[in-house]
N, C-alpha and C positions, 0 to 999 in steps of 0.2 A: 275897479279893483277885484284883485285876486286873492281870497283867502283860503287858508288849509286848515283844517280843525283836525288836531292831530295829539294823541298821548298815545306812548307805547303802553299804557296799561287799559287794558279790556273795560269793557262795564263802565266807564265813565261816561257816558251818557254823550259819543262823539257824533254819533248818526243821529240822533235826534234833535241836537243841537244846530247841526250843519242844516239837517232840514226846515227848521223852524227858522230861522236865519235868514234861508233862501226864500223861504214862503211870505216872510215878511217882506223882505225889499220886493217881491212882487206885487206885491198890493200893496206897496206905497208908490207903485210906478214906472220899478227900475226894473228894467230886462236882467232877466235874471238865470242862470246856467247853475243847474247842481252837476257835477262829475263825481259818479261814485267808482273810486279805486279800490274798495273794501271788497275782499273775495267772497264776503259773508252775505252784499248788496242789500245792506239791510235800509240802508236809503232811498233804493231803488224800490223795495218791498213796501216802505214806508208812505213814498208817492203815489205809486203806481199798483199797489196788491200783490199779495206772493203768487199770484196765478201769471201776471204780467212776464210776456217773453218777447221783447223788442229785440229787434237786430236791426242793425247791427250794434254790439256792444264796446266798453271801451276793450275788451279784451281781443275784437276783433280789430280793431283800430292797431294795439300792439303786435298781433299776431303777424299782420299784414306790412307792419313795418320791419319784420324779418325778411322779407323779400327782397327783390328789385325791378318787382313790379310795378310798369309808371303808371297806371291805374289803382293803384295802392291806396288805400282808405284813408281819406283826410279828416281829423275831428269832426269837421262841422256837418260831414255827410254819417257821424254816431248822433249827430242830437236828435231828440223825438219829443214832441208835445207832451206836456202832462195835464190832467184836468185841471189845471188852474193858471189862470192870464197869466201872459209872461213871463211862465215859468219853465223852463225848457232840461232838458236831463240825458245826460250821457249815461246809460245806463251799466250798473254793475255785470262783473263775470266772475262766476264761480271758478271758472278756470286760469285766472290768471295768476293763479300759486303756481302751476304748471308752466306757465310761461315765463316767470323769472329768472332761471337759471341761464334760458336762452339768449334774453333780452341782456342778462348782466354779460356774458362772453360776447355778445356784438358789437357792445360798447353803446345800447339805445338808450342812455341814461337822459340824452337832451332832445331824445325824439318828443316828448310831452312840452317841455318846456317851448321848445320850438312853435309847437303845435299851439299852442294856448296864442302866444304873440301873434299868432296869424288869424286868431277868430275875429273875427267883425261882429257887431251889433249888439254886444252885450255889455250891459253897464256894470253887473258884476257877477262875477264866477265863483262860487263855493264848492271848494274839493272836500269829501268825505275821503278819509285814509284809512287804512287798516292799521292796528294796534301795533305796529312794527315800526322800527327804522332800517325800513327795508327799501328797496331798488323803487317801489312805485312812490312811497314816504318822499324818500330823497327827491326823486324826479320832481313828484308834485311842490315841493319849496323851492327848488332852485329855479321853479316858472312863477312863483308867485311873489305877491306884495305882504301878507302879513301870516301870521299863524296865531292861531287861537287854538290853547289850550285847556281844556274840560279838567277839572281836579275835583276829586271826590271827597277830601277832607278827609283820608285817612294819614297815619305817619308814616305806613311805608311809601305810601304816593308821594308822599313830601319827599321823603330823603332822594326816590328817582327823578323829582321834577331838576334837582341841579343838572344831574347828567342831562336831561331832555334839551332844558334852555344853553347848556355847552353844546350840546349838536346841532342844534340849529343855529345857534351863534357861528359854528365852524363852518357850517352849508353856507351860511350866510356870506362869511369871509372870503374864502375857496369859491364859490361859484354866482352867487347872486346879492353885491351890494347893497341893492334896497330891498331886500327880505326884512323883516322886523317882526319882532313877537310883539303882537298887539296887547297880549294879557293872558292870564290866568284865571277864568271864572272859577269858581265853588260851585259845584253843582251838587243836585241832594243835599242841600244845607241847611241843619235844623236850627234856628237861633236859641231855641229853649235849652239846646244841648251842649254842655260845656266844652267838649272834645272838639267838634268842628269849631266852634270859635274861638278858642285857644291856639288851634293850629292856623287859622287863618289870620288872627291875630298879631303869631310870630312871623307868617311868611311877611305881612305886610310892614312892621320891625325891621325886618331883615333888608327890605327894599326887593322885596321878587315883586316883579309887577301884575299884582293881585288887581284885578278890575271890582270899582265897586257893587257892581250888579253881583247879587247872591241868587243862585236857581233853587228853589225848594224844592223837597219831593212830594209828588202827589201820584197819586191811580189814575189821575186822568193823560196820562203818558202813554200807558199801557192800554188805554180805550182807546187815545188817539191813533196810536198803531192798527190797533184790530180795524179801526174804522178805516183807515188809510187817508186820515185826513191831520194836515197839519192844526198844531193848538189853534191861530189866528181863524181857520175854518171850523173846527172843531167845538171851541169855547172859547167864544172872546171875550169874554168877560173873566175869563178866571185867572185866579192869583199869578198860576205859573204863568199862562199867555201874558200876563202884564210885565213879569218879570224877562221873560224874555226878549219883549218889544222894549224892554227899559234896557237889556243888553244889546240890542239892535243900535239903540239910539245913542248909546254910550262906545261902543267902537266908530258909529259914522260921526261922531263928533270927534275922534282924534285922527281920520283917516286922513 
C-alpha cells in the first residue's frame, strides 16, 4: 500500500498523521517506509531529530535523476534505518524547492512513480507531501494507491476541499487509475465546540468521504515532536494515540 498524506493547506497535522500511521504499521509487524517529500522535512525531524543529517536524501535522488549517469542513485539507496523496528525513511531535503523548476523542465514527473514501483520488501509506504499541489505532490499521487486528506475543521479549509478532491480525481483519471481518496480525517477536532461539529456533519451530509475517526487536539503532539517519538512510543495509552490507532484500523479495513 502506497499512501500519500496531502492537503494544500499547511498546519493541518499532515506530517504528524503520516509519521504516526507509519509508526503504528511498523509496530504491527508491517515493514513500513516513510518518504519525506516536504522541503520542511518535519517528518524526518520527528523520527530522527532536528540534528540528523543523513545522506543520501530524497533531494539527492531527484538531483541525480537530472543527469545521464549510469550510476545515478536509485530510491532504495536513499533508505535509512530509524530507531524503530521495521520503519525506514527516505529523509527530506530543504533543497527540494530549488530542484522543482529543473525537474519540471526536464519532464521528470514519472521518476518517483517508477522508483516506487521498483521498491521491494516493503508492506506499506507512507509519503508526506508539501502543502501545495506542486511537482512533488503530483509525482507522489501518480505513484500512489491512496490519498489521505487531513482537515482542520475550518470553513475556509472546507471550501478548499472541493478543489483538492477535484485535483486528486483529475490526476487519477489522467495518470493513475488505481488512485483513490481514502478519506478526509478531521484533525484537532473538539466535539464540545459547535462549529467543528456542524462543519463535519454538513460534509458528511454532502456525501464527502469523511472518515469516522476524529483526531483530538492535544499538547502530547508537541511533546512527542520534541522527544522525536511517535505517539505509540511516547504515550501508548493516551487518548490521541488510541485515536491514531483507530484511524489506522479504519484505513486498513477499507484497503
